[in-house]
DSSP file (Angstrom, degrees, kcal/mol; ACC not computed):
  #  RESIDUE AA STRUCTURE BP1 BP2  ACC     N-H-->O    O-->H-N    N-H-->O    O-->H-N    TCO  KAPPA ALPHA  PHI   PSI    X-CA   Y-CA   Z-CA
    1    1 A M              0   0    0      0, 0.0    49,-2.7     0, 0.0     2,-0.5   0.000 360.0 360.0 360.0 147.6    0.0    0.0    0.0
    2    2 A K  E     -A   49   0A   0     81,-0.4    81,-2.9    47,-0.2     2,-0.3  -0.916 360.0-174.8-111.5 135.2    1.1    3.5   -0.7
    3    3 A F  E     -AB  48  82A   0     45,-2.9    45,-2.7    -2,-0.5     2,-0.5  -0.881  18.0-141.3-124.0 155.6    0.6    6.3    1.8
    4    4 A R  E     -AB  47  81A   0     77,-2.8    77,-2.3    -2,-0.3     2,-0.5  -0.980  16.5-154.4-115.5 130.0    1.2   10.1    1.8
    5    5 A A  E     -AB  46  80A   0     41,-3.2    41,-1.7    -2,-0.5     2,-0.6  -0.890   5.6-161.5-105.4 134.1    2.4   11.8    4.9
    6    6 A E  E     -AB  45  79A   0     73,-2.5    73,-1.8    -2,-0.5     2,-0.4  -0.966  20.4-171.6-112.0 111.9    1.8   15.4    5.7
    7    7 A I  E     -AB  44  78A   0     37,-3.5    37,-2.9    -2,-0.6     2,-0.5  -0.885  14.6-163.9-115.0 133.6    4.3   16.5    8.3
    8    8 A D  E     -AB  43  77A   0     69,-2.9    69,-2.1    -2,-0.4     2,-0.5  -0.976   5.0-170.1-115.7 126.5    4.5   19.8   10.3
    9    9 A V  E     +AB  42  76A   0     33,-2.7    33,-2.8    -2,-0.5    67,-0.2  -0.973  13.1 175.5-116.5 124.2    7.7   20.7   12.1
   10   10 A M  E     - B   0  75A   0     65,-2.4    65,-2.9    -2,-0.5    31,-0.1  -0.927  35.8-100.8-129.2 151.1    7.6   23.6   14.4
   11   11 A P  E     - B   0  74A   0      0, 0.0    63,-0.3     0, 0.0     6,-0.1  -0.421  53.7 -94.3 -64.1 145.5    9.9   25.3   16.9
   12   12 A L    >   -     0   0    0     61,-2.8     3,-1.6     1,-0.1    62,-0.0  -0.327  30.1-123.8 -59.9 143.4    9.3   24.3   20.5
   13   13 A K  T 3  S+     0   0    0      1,-0.3    -1,-0.1    -3,-0.1     4,-0.1   0.796 109.5  60.0 -62.1 -28.4    7.0   26.8   22.2
   14   14 A A  T 3  S+     0   0    0      2,-0.1     2,-0.3    59,-0.0    -1,-0.3   0.646  96.3  78.0 -74.8 -13.6    9.6   27.4   24.9
   15   15 A L  S <  S-     0   0    0     -3,-1.6     2,-0.2    58,-0.1    58,-0.0  -0.694  88.6-106.0-101.0 150.3   12.2   28.6   22.4
   16   16 A L        -     0   0    0     -2,-0.3    -4,-0.1     1,-0.1    -2,-0.1  -0.470  23.2-156.1 -67.4 138.8   12.5   31.9   20.7
   17   17 A D     >  -     0   0    0     -2,-0.2     4,-2.8     1,-0.1     5,-0.2  -0.833  11.4-177.5-117.1  88.9   11.4   31.9   17.0
   18   18 A P  H  > S+     0   0    0      0, 0.0     4,-2.2     0, 0.0     5,-0.2   0.854  82.1  50.3 -60.5 -36.5   13.3   34.9   15.5
   19   19 A Q  H  > S+     0   0    0      2,-0.2     4,-2.2     1,-0.2     5,-0.2   0.934 113.2  45.8 -66.6 -44.9   11.8   34.5   12.1
   20   20 A G  H  > S+     0   0    0      1,-0.2     4,-2.8     2,-0.2    18,-0.3   0.893 111.6  52.7 -63.3 -40.0    8.3   34.3   13.5
   21   21 A K  H  X S+     0   0    0     -4,-2.8     4,-2.5     2,-0.2    -2,-0.2   0.918 109.4  48.8 -62.3 -43.6    9.0   37.3   15.8
   22   22 A T  H  X S+     0   0    0     -4,-2.2     4,-1.8     2,-0.2    -2,-0.2   0.928 113.7  45.9 -62.4 -45.7   10.2   39.4   12.8
   23   23 A V  H  X S+     0   0    0     -4,-2.2     4,-1.0     1,-0.2    -2,-0.2   0.916 112.0  52.4 -64.2 -42.5    7.1   38.5   10.7
   24   24 A G  H >X S+     0   0    0     -4,-2.8     4,-0.6     1,-0.2     3,-0.6   0.906 109.7  48.1 -60.0 -42.7    4.8   39.2   13.7
   25   25 A Q  H >X S+     0   0    0     -4,-2.5     3,-0.7     1,-0.2     4,-0.5   0.844 108.0  56.2 -66.8 -32.8    6.3   42.6   14.2
   26   26 A S  H 3X S+     0   0    0     -4,-1.8     4,-0.8     1,-0.2     3,-0.5   0.703  88.8  76.4 -72.9 -19.3    5.9   43.4   10.5
   27   27 A M  H X<>S+     0   0    0     -4,-1.0     5,-2.8    -3,-0.6     3,-0.9   0.883  90.8  55.3 -59.1 -38.2    2.2   42.6   10.6
   28   28 A A  H X<5S+     0   0    0     -3,-0.7     3,-1.5    -4,-0.6    -1,-0.2   0.849  99.6  61.5 -62.9 -33.2    1.6   46.0   12.3
   29   29 A N  H 3<5S+     0   0    0     -4,-0.5    -1,-0.2    -3,-0.5    -2,-0.2   0.753 107.3  43.7 -66.1 -23.6    3.4   47.7    9.4
   30   30 A I  T <<5S-     0   0    0     -3,-0.9    -1,-0.3    -4,-0.8    -2,-0.2   0.177 126.3 -97.7-107.8  17.4    0.8   46.4    6.9
   31   31 A G  T < 5S+     0   0    0     -3,-1.5     2,-0.5     1,-0.1    -3,-0.2   0.639  88.7 121.2  84.0  15.6   -2.2   47.2    9.2
   32   32 A L    > < +     0   0    0     -5,-2.8     3,-1.5     1,-0.2    -4,-0.1  -0.497  19.4 150.0-109.2  62.8   -2.7   43.8   10.7
   33   33 A T  T 3   +     0   0    0     -2,-0.5    -1,-0.2     1,-0.3    -5,-0.1   0.645  63.5  70.5 -69.6 -14.5   -2.2   44.7   14.4
   34   34 A E  T 3  S+     0   0    0     -3,-0.2     2,-0.4    -7,-0.1    -1,-0.3   0.659  82.5  86.6 -76.1 -15.0   -4.6   41.9   15.4
   35   35 A I    <   +     0   0    0     -3,-1.5     2,-0.3   -11,-0.1     3,-0.1  -0.735  54.8 148.0 -92.6 130.5   -2.1   39.2   14.5
   36   36 A S        +     0   0    0     -2,-0.4   -15,-0.0     1,-0.1    -2,-0.0  -0.914  41.8  44.8-148.9 174.8    0.5   38.2   17.1
   37   37 A N        -     0   0    0     -2,-0.3     2,-0.3     1,-0.2    -1,-0.1   0.889  67.8-174.6  53.5  47.3    2.6   35.3   18.3
   38   38 A V        -     0   0    0    -18,-0.3     2,-0.4    -3,-0.1   -14,-0.2  -0.559   6.0-172.6 -73.7 132.9    3.6   34.2   14.8
   39   39 A R        -     0   0    0     -2,-0.3     2,-0.5   -19,-0.1   -26,-0.0  -0.996   7.2-155.5-126.7 134.3    5.6   30.9   14.7
   40   40 A I        +     0   0    0     -2,-0.4   -20,-0.2   -23,-0.0     2,-0.2  -0.933  24.9 148.4-117.0 131.7    7.2   29.7   11.5
   41   41 A G        -     0   0    0     -2,-0.5     2,-0.3   -31,-0.1   -31,-0.2  -0.476  41.5 -80.9-135.7-154.1    8.0   26.1   10.8
   42   42 A K  E     -A    9   0A   0    -33,-2.8   -33,-2.7    -2,-0.2     2,-0.5  -0.926  20.5-154.1-124.3 146.8    8.3   23.6    7.9
   43   43 A H  E     -A    8   0A   0     -2,-0.3     2,-0.4   -35,-0.2   -35,-0.2  -0.991  19.7-175.9-119.4 124.8    5.7   21.5    6.1
   44   44 A I  E     -A    7   0A   0    -37,-2.9   -37,-3.5    -2,-0.5     2,-0.4  -0.957   8.7-168.3-123.4 135.6    6.9   18.3    4.5
   45   45 A T  E     +A    6   0A   0     -2,-0.4     2,-0.3   -39,-0.2   -39,-0.2  -0.959  14.8 163.3-119.7 145.2    5.1   15.8    2.3
   46   46 A L  E     -A    5   0A   0    -41,-1.7   -41,-3.2    -2,-0.4     2,-0.4  -0.984  30.3-128.1-152.2 159.9    6.4   12.4    1.4
   47   47 A E  E     -A    4   0A   0     -2,-0.3     2,-0.4   -43,-0.2   -43,-0.2  -0.881  24.7-170.6-109.8 144.6    5.1    9.1    0.0
   48   48 A I  E     -A    3   0A   0    -45,-2.7   -45,-2.9    -2,-0.4     2,-0.5  -0.999  18.3-142.2-139.2 138.1    5.8    5.8    1.7
   49   49 A E  E     +A    2   0A   0     -2,-0.4     2,-0.3   -47,-0.2   -47,-0.2  -0.879  39.0 150.0 -97.4 125.4    5.2    2.2    0.7
   50   50 A A        -     0   0    0    -49,-2.7     3,-0.1    -2,-0.5    -2,-0.0  -0.983  53.8-124.0-153.1 158.6    4.1    0.0    3.6
   51   51 A T  S    S+     0   0    0     -2,-0.3     2,-0.3     1,-0.1   -49,-0.1   0.699  94.2   8.5 -79.4 -18.7    2.0   -3.1    4.2
   52   52 A S  S  > S-     0   0    0    -51,-0.1     4,-2.2     1,-0.1     5,-0.2  -0.967  74.8-107.6-153.5 166.1   -0.2   -1.3    6.7
   53   53 A K  H  > S+     0   0    0     -2,-0.3     4,-2.6     1,-0.2     5,-0.2   0.866 119.3  56.0 -65.4 -35.5   -1.0    2.1    8.2
   54   54 A E  H  > S+     0   0    0      2,-0.2     4,-2.2     1,-0.2    -1,-0.2   0.910 108.2  47.0 -63.6 -42.6    0.7    1.1   11.4
   55   55 A E  H  > S+     0   0    0      2,-0.2     4,-2.3     1,-0.2    -2,-0.2   0.911 112.7  49.5 -65.3 -42.3    3.9    0.3    9.6
   56   56 A A  H  X S+     0   0    0     -4,-2.2     4,-2.6     1,-0.2     5,-0.2   0.911 109.8  51.9 -62.2 -42.5    3.8    3.5    7.6
   57   57 A T  H  X S+     0   0    0     -4,-2.6     4,-2.4     1,-0.2    -1,-0.2   0.918 110.0  48.9 -59.8 -44.8    3.2    5.5   10.9
   58   58 A E  H  X S+     0   0    0     -4,-2.2     4,-2.1     1,-0.2    -1,-0.2   0.914 112.2  47.7 -62.7 -43.5    6.2    3.8   12.5
   59   59 A K  H  X S+     0   0    0     -4,-2.3     4,-2.4     2,-0.2    -2,-0.2   0.897 112.8  47.7 -66.9 -40.9    8.5    4.6    9.5
   60   60 A V  H  X S+     0   0    0     -4,-2.6     4,-2.5     2,-0.2    -1,-0.2   0.906 110.4  52.9 -66.4 -40.4    7.4    8.2    9.2
   61   61 A D  H  X S+     0   0    0     -4,-2.4     4,-2.5    -5,-0.2    -2,-0.2   0.914 110.3  47.6 -60.7 -42.8    7.9    8.6   13.0
   62   62 A I  H  X S+     0   0    0     -4,-2.1     4,-2.7     2,-0.2     5,-0.3   0.921 110.7  51.6 -63.5 -44.0   11.4    7.3   12.7
   63   63 A A  H  X>S+     0   0    0     -4,-2.4     4,-2.2     1,-0.2     5,-2.2   0.910 112.1  46.8 -59.8 -42.2   12.1    9.6    9.7
   64   64 A C  I  <>S+     0   0    0     -4,-2.5     5,-2.1     3,-0.2    -1,-0.2   0.931 115.1  45.5 -65.3 -45.2   10.9   12.6   11.7
   65   65 A Q  I  <5S+     0   0    0     -4,-2.5     6,-0.3    -5,-0.2    -2,-0.2   0.876 122.8  34.2 -66.4 -38.1   12.9   11.7   14.8
   66   66 A K  I  <5S-     0   0    0     -4,-2.7    -1,-0.2    -5,-0.2    -2,-0.2   0.716 137.9  -2.0 -94.4 -21.9   16.1   10.9   13.0
   67   67 A M  I  <5S+     0   0    0     -4,-2.2    -3,-0.2    -5,-0.3    -2,-0.1   0.669 119.3  53.6-137.7 -41.7   16.2   13.3   10.1
   68   68 A L  I   <S+     0   0    0     -5,-2.2     2,-0.4     1,-0.1    -4,-0.2   0.752 107.6  37.9 -84.4 -23.7   13.3   15.7    9.6
   69   69 A A      < -     0   0    0     -5,-2.1     2,-1.0    -6,-0.3    -1,-0.1  -0.983  66.4-139.1-130.6 139.4   13.1   17.4   13.0
   70   70 A N    >>  -     0   0    0     -2,-0.4     4,-2.8     1,-0.1     3,-1.7  -0.837  21.1-160.8 -90.4 100.6   15.7   18.5   15.5
   71   71 A Q  T 34 S+     0   0    0     -2,-1.0    -1,-0.1    -6,-0.3    -6,-0.0   0.605  84.0  65.6 -68.0 -10.1   14.0   17.3   18.6
   72   72 A I  T 34 S+     0   0    0      1,-0.1    -1,-0.3    -3,-0.0     3,-0.1   0.843 124.6  12.8 -72.9 -33.2   16.1   19.6   20.8
   73   73 A M  T <4 S+     0   0    0     -3,-1.7   -61,-2.8     1,-0.1     2,-0.3   0.528 124.9  52.1-119.6 -11.2   14.5   22.6   19.2
   74   74 A E  E  <  -B   11   0A   0     -4,-2.8     2,-0.3   -63,-0.3    -1,-0.1  -0.914  53.7-155.0-134.3 154.1   11.5   21.3   17.2
   75   75 A S  E     -B   10   0A   0    -65,-2.9   -65,-2.4    -2,-0.3     2,-0.3  -0.826  17.6-155.1-116.5 163.1    8.4   19.3   17.6
   76   76 A F  E     -B    9   0A   0     -2,-0.3     2,-0.3   -67,-0.2   -67,-0.2  -0.989  14.0-178.3-141.0 151.2    6.5   17.4   14.8
   77   77 A T  E     -B    8   0A   0    -69,-2.1   -69,-2.9    -2,-0.3     2,-0.3  -0.957  12.8-177.3-136.5 155.9    3.1   16.1   14.0
   78   78 A F  E     -B    7   0A   0     -2,-0.3     2,-0.4   -71,-0.2   -71,-0.2  -0.995  17.1-151.8-153.1 158.9    1.9   14.2   10.9
   79   79 A E  E     -B    6   0A   0    -73,-1.8   -73,-2.5    -2,-0.3     2,-0.4  -0.968  15.7-143.6-126.9 146.2   -1.1   12.7    9.3
   80   80 A L  E     -B    5   0A   0     -2,-0.4     2,-0.4   -75,-0.2   -75,-0.2  -0.901  14.1-171.3-111.0 141.1   -1.2    9.7    6.9
   81   81 A F  E     -B    4   0A   0    -77,-2.3   -77,-2.8    -2,-0.4     2,-0.2  -0.988  27.5-114.0-129.7 139.3   -3.4    9.4    3.9
   82   82 A N  E     -B    3   0A   0     -2,-0.4     2,-0.4   -79,-0.2   -79,-0.2  -0.508  29.5-138.5 -67.7 137.1   -4.0    6.4    1.6
   83   83 A Q              0   0    0    -81,-2.9   -81,-0.4    -2,-0.2    -1,-0.0  -0.806 360.0 360.0 -95.5 139.8   -2.8    6.9   -1.9
   84   84 A A              0   0    0     -2,-0.4    -1,-0.1   -83,-0.1   -81,-0.1   0.470 360.0 360.0 -79.8 360.0   -5.0    5.7   -4.7
């Protein structure tokens, strides 16, 4: 079976996000003073071949832990979708 993973990697809430802070401060410059606490991360998609959703979940989790996210500074979440 083929699955598609949609992965979001974000900086940990306890850490400063300088890129998000800069964008958040710039919102006021374009008249969007209602927007605050901007955090910027990464969105990753990939396809995976696996015999079950459980196997695909395990493989994506390993990929995130070992390569796609720096767990000292980032957290990750993902969803799996069946590919037709």
